[in-house]
C-alpha positions in Angstrom: -20.7 4.8 -18.7 -17.0 4.1 -18.2 -17.1 5.2 -14.6 -16.3 1.8 -13.2 -18.2 0.5 -10.3 -17.9 -1.0 -6.8 -16.4 -4.2 -8.2 -13.5 -2.4 -9.9 -11.3 -2.1 -6.7 -12.1 -5.7 -5.8 -11.0 -7.0 -9.2 -7.9 -4.8 -9.2 -7.0 -6.1 -5.8 -7.4 -9.7 -6.8 -5.4 -9.2 -10.0 -2.6 -7.3 -8.2 -2.8 -9.4 -5.0 -3.4 -6.3 -3.0 -5.7 -6.9 0.0 -6.2 -3.1 0.7 -7.9 -2.7 -2.7 -10.1 -5.7 -2.0 -11.0 -4.3 1.4 -11.7 -0.9 -0.1 -14.2 -2.2 -2.6 -15.8 -4.7 -0.2 -16.3 -2.1 2.4 -18.0 0.3 0.0 -20.3 -2.5 -1.3 -21.1 -3.7 2.2 -22.0 -0.2 3.4 -24.2 0.3 0.3 -26.0 -3.0 0.9 -26.6 -2.2 4.6 -27.9 1.3 3.9 -30.2 -0.1 1.1 -31.5 -2.8 3.4 -32.3 -0.3 6.2 -34.1 2.0 3.8 -36.2 -0.8 2.4 -37.0 -2.1 5.9 -38.2 1.4 6.9 -40.3 1.6 3.7 -41.8 -1.8 4.3 -42.7 -0.9 7.9 -44.3 2.4 6.9 -46.3 0.7 4.1 -47.5 -2.1 6.3 -48.9 0.5 8.8 -50.8 2.2 6.0 -52.3 -1.0 4.6 -53.1 -2.6 7.9 -55.3 0.3 9.1 -58.8 -0.6 8.1 
């Protein structure tokens, strides 16, 4: 609530024409996406091992 988000530096950089703000926000969003993808991949692999054992 009112804390902003990952898009705030990107929008600020676009408005102010500041590439470093854009890069800051994009890097944080990309890292979060990669970490989330890896965690979901590991979860999927562990669940597929559990449900394929019959």
